[in-house]
Structures are given as structure tokens and as C-alpha cells.
ZADRENTOR-504465 format. One record per atom (N, C-alpha, C): x, y, z; chain. Coordinates in nm, 3 decimals. Example, Ala and Ser with C-alpha at 12.3 -4.5 7.8 and 13.67 -1.06 7.14 Angstrom:
2
> u, v, w, lumke
> 1.319, -0.569, 0.780, A
> 1.230, -0.450, 0.780, A
> 1.320, -0.330, 0.780, A
> 1.285, -0.225, 0.708, A
> 1.367, -0.106, 0.714, A
> 1.290, 0.003, 0.787, A
END
This chain:
77
> u, v, w, lumke
> -0.101, 1.261, 0.450, A
> -0.120, 1.160, 0.348, A
> -0.235, 1.205, 0.259, A
> -0.219, 1.186, 0.130, A
> -0.321, 1.228, 0.033, A
> -0.449, 1.146, 0.051, A
> -0.565, 1.211, 0.040, A
> -0.693, 1.140, 0.057, A
> -0.708, 1.020, -0.036, A
> -0.662, 1.031, -0.160, A
> -0.675, 0.918, -0.253, A
> -0.592, 0.800, -0.206, A
> -0.479, 0.828, -0.139, A
> -0.395, 0.720, -0.089, A
> -0.461, 0.650, 0.029, A
> -0.528, 0.725, 0.115, A
> -0.603, 0.665, 0.226, A
> -0.712, 0.573, 0.172, A
> -0.783, 0.618, 0.069, A
> -0.887, 0.534, 0.009, A
> -0.828, 0.409, -0.052, A
> -0.711, 0.421, -0.114, A
> -0.643, 0.305, -0.172, A
> -0.612, 0.201, -0.065, A
> -0.558, 0.244, 0.048, A
> -0.523, 0.150, 0.154, A
> -0.647, 0.085, 0.215, A
> -0.753, 0.162, 0.234, A
> -0.873, 0.104, 0.294, A
> -0.941, 0.006, 0.199, A
> -0.925, 0.025, 0.068, A
> -0.979, -0.072, -0.027, A
> -0.889, -0.195, -0.037, A
> -0.759, -0.175, -0.027, A
> -0.663, -0.285, -0.039, A
> -0.669, -0.378, 0.082, A
> -0.684, -0.324, 0.201, A
> -0.683, -0.400, 0.324, A
> -0.827, -0.429, 0.367, A
> -0.876, -0.544, 0.333, A
> -1.015, -0.581, 0.357, A
> -1.039, -0.616, 0.503, A
> -1.163, -0.596, 0.546, A
> -1.204, -0.635, 0.681, A
> -1.195, -0.786, 0.696, A
> -1.166, -0.830, 0.818, A
> -1.160, -0.973, 0.849, A
> -1.266, -1.003, 0.954, A
> -1.345, -1.108, 0.929, A
> -1.443, -1.155, 1.028, A
> -1.430, -1.306, 1.038, A
> -1.399, -1.353, 1.157, A
> -1.388, -1.496, 1.185, A
> -1.481, -1.525, 1.302, A
> -1.569, -1.620, 1.287, A
> -1.658, -1.651, 1.397, A
> -1.715, -1.791, 1.390, A
> -1.745, -1.844, 1.505, A
> -1.813, -1.973, 1.517, A
> -1.872, -1.981, 1.657, A
> -1.904, -2.100, 1.704, A
> -1.971, -2.115, 1.833, A
> -1.882, -2.073, 1.951, A
> -1.750, -2.059, 1.927, A
> -1.657, -2.025, 2.034, A
> -1.638, -1.875, 2.052, A
> -1.661, -1.799, 1.945, A
> -1.641, -1.656, 1.957, A
> -1.638, -1.586, 1.824, A
> -1.583, -1.464, 1.828, A
> -1.581, -1.381, 1.709, A
> -1.458, -1.292, 1.712, A
> -1.398, -1.274, 1.596, A
> -1.280, -1.191, 1.579, A
> -1.304, -1.102, 1.457, A
> -1.276, -0.973, 1.470, A
> -1.297, -0.881, 1.360, A
> -1.182, -0.781, 1.353, A
> -1.144, -0.747, 1.231, A
> -1.053, -0.634, 1.211, A
> -1.112, -0.546, 1.102, A
> -1.084, -0.417, 1.114, A
> -1.133, -0.322, 1.016, A
> -1.033, -0.208, 1.004, A
> -1.010, -0.164, 0.882, A
> -0.925, -0.048, 0.859, A
> -1.011, 0.055, 0.787, A
> -1.012, 0.176, 0.841, A
> -1.093, 0.281, 0.780, A
> -1.018, 0.413, 0.783, A
> -1.054, 0.499, 0.690, A
> -0.994, 0.631, 0.682, A
> -1.083, 0.730, 0.755, A
> -1.021, 0.808, 0.842, A
> -1.089, 0.917, 0.912, A
> -1.006, 1.043, 0.892, A
> -1.048, 1.124, 0.798, A
> -0.970, 1.243, 0.765, A
> -0.837, 1.201, 0.704, A
> -0.729, 1.246, 0.764, A
> -0.594, 1.213, 0.716, A
> -0.533, 1.097, 0.793, A
> -0.616, 1.019, 0.862, A
> -0.567, 0.913, 0.949, A
> -0.627, 0.779, 0.910, A
> -0.546, 0.675, 0.913, A
> -0.595, 0.538, 0.899, A
> -0.619, 0.484, 1.040, A
> -0.737, 0.427, 1.062, A
> -0.773, 0.372, 1.193, A
> -0.786, 0.221, 1.179, A
> -0.717, 0.148, 1.265, A
> -0.721, 0.002, 1.267, A
> -0.799, -0.040, 1.392, A
> -0.911, -0.111, 1.370, A
> -0.996, -0.155, 1.480, A
> -0.991, -0.307, 1.486, A
> -0.967, -0.360, 1.604, A
> -0.959, -0.506, 1.623, A
> -1.043, -0.543, 1.744, A
> -1.125, -0.647, 1.728, A
> -1.203, -0.694, 1.843, A
> -1.202, -0.847, 1.847, A
> -1.203, -0.898, 1.968, A
> -1.202, -1.042, 1.990, A
> -1.297, -1.072, 2.105, A
> -1.391, -1.158, 2.079, A
> -1.489, -1.196, 2.181, A
> -1.489, -1.349, 2.191, A
> -1.467, -1.399, 2.309, A
> -1.468, -1.542, 2.335, A
> -1.594, -1.573, 2.416, A
> -1.676, -1.662, 2.362, A
> -1.802, -1.696, 2.429, A
> -1.778, -1.801, 2.538, A
> -1.840, -1.782, 2.652, A
> -1.829, -1.883, 2.758, A
> -1.925, -1.997, 2.727, A
> -1.894, -2.112, 2.777, A
> -1.981, -2.227, 2.756, A
> -1.912, -2.358, 2.786, A
> -1.990, -2.462, 2.786, A
> -1.938, -2.598, 2.800, A
> -1.945, -2.664, 2.664, A
> -1.831, -2.710, 2.617, A
> -1.823, -2.768, 2.483, A
> -1.774, -2.912, 2.493, A
> -1.822, -2.996, 2.405, A
> -1.780, -3.136, 2.408, A
> -1.633, -3.149, 2.366, A
> -1.564, -3.249, 2.416, A
> -1.424, -3.270, 2.377, A
> -1.406, -3.285, 2.226, A
> -1.507, -3.334, 2.159, A
> -1.496, -3.353, 2.013, A
> -1.484, -3.221, 1.938, A
> -1.517, -3.108, 2.001, A
> -1.508, -2.979, 1.933, A
> -1.372, -2.911, 1.954, A
> -1.281, -2.978, 2.024, A
> -1.150, -2.919, 2.054, A
> -1.075, -2.880, 1.926, A
> -1.076, -2.966, 1.825, A
> -1.005, -2.939, 1.701, A
> -1.060, -2.813, 1.633, A
> -1.190, -2.794, 1.636, A
> -1.253, -2.675, 1.580, A
> -1.209, -2.551, 1.657, A
> -1.200, -2.563, 1.788, A
> -1.156, -2.451, 1.872, A
> -1.011, -2.412, 1.840, A
> -0.925, -2.511, 1.824, A
> -0.785, -2.484, 1.791, A
> -0.775, -2.416, 1.655, A
> -0.852, -2.459, 1.557, A
> -0.851, -2.397, 1.424, A
> -0.899, -2.251, 1.433, A
> -0.999, -2.226, 1.515, A
> -1.049, -2.091, 1.536, A
> -0.938, -2.002, 1.592, A
> -0.869, -2.048, 1.694, A
> -0.759, -1.971, 1.753, A
> -0.644, -1.952, 1.654, A
> -0.619, -2.052, 1.570, A
> -0.513, -2.041, 1.470, A
> -0.546, -1.935, 1.365, A
> -0.672, -1.929, 1.324, A
> -0.714, -1.825, 1.229, A
> -0.691, -1.686, 1.288, A
> -0.722, -1.671, 1.414, A
> -0.702, -1.542, 1.481, A
> -0.553, -1.509, 1.489, A
> -0.472, -1.606, 1.527, A
> -0.327, -1.584, 1.536, A
> -0.269, -1.549, 1.399, A
> -0.314, -1.617, 1.295, A
> -0.265, -1.588, 1.160, A
> -0.298, -1.444, 1.119, A
> -0.419, -1.401, 1.149, A
> -0.458, -1.265, 1.115, A
> -0.383, -1.162, 1.199, A
> -0.358, -1.191, 1.325, A
> -0.284, -1.098, 1.410, A
> -0.138, -1.086, 1.368, A
> -0.085, -1.188, 1.306, A
> 0.055, -1.184, 1.264, A
> 0.073, -1.129, 1.123, A
> -0.037, -1.096, 1.057, A
> -0.028, -1.037, 0.923, A
> 0.046, -0.904, 0.934, A
> 0.126, -0.877, 0.835, A
> 0.208, -0.756, 0.834, A
> 0.167, -0.669, 0.716, A
> 0.148, -0.542, 0.743, A
> 0.130, -0.448, 0.634, A
> 0.211, -0.323, 0.668, A
> 0.267, -0.264, 0.566, A
> 0.353, -0.148, 0.585, A
> 0.298, -0.033, 0.504, A
> 0.295, 0.081, 0.564, A
> 0.252, 0.203, 0.496, A
> 0.366, 0.301, 0.506, A
> 0.407, 0.351, 0.391, A
> 0.518, 0.448, 0.390, A
> 0.471, 0.576, 0.325, A
> 0.529, 0.682, 0.366, A
> 0.499, 0.814, 0.311, A
> 0.628, 0.866, 0.247, A
> 0.618, 0.897, 0.118, A
> 0.740, 0.946, 0.053, A
> 0.723, 1.086, 0.004, A
END
């Protein structure tokens, strides 16, 4: 793959960072030589949380699920 094309994809596909008191989720796409590298991390913090924070927790998990289901296609012609 041409180096300029790798740079185009890494600029087009922005890093994702989602975090709150429950944890942290990150994705990153970077070019290493002729290769695109996709890095994903998810950290869930342990703790005791009040029942009133359940809705916030569900929204946090939904954001992560939405990002994990994102689709991108790279083709070489």
C-alpha cells in the first residue's frame, strides 16, 4: 500500500476515547511502515456504585458496543 494512502486512512479514522467512573475504552489506528495497526483497549474499573448510576453504566457500555460495531473497509486496487 502506498505511504500516502496509509497516511490518508490514519487521518480519516480518528482515535476513540470513551471514559467515566466505570472504565475506559480506546481505539487507535496508526501506520507502521506499509501496515495499518488497529489498537483497542478496554478497562473496567472495580468498585461499588449506587443503583442510581446504572443508567450511566448502560450508556457507557452502549458507546463501547457502538464503536466496536463500526465498520470500515480498506481495499487495494
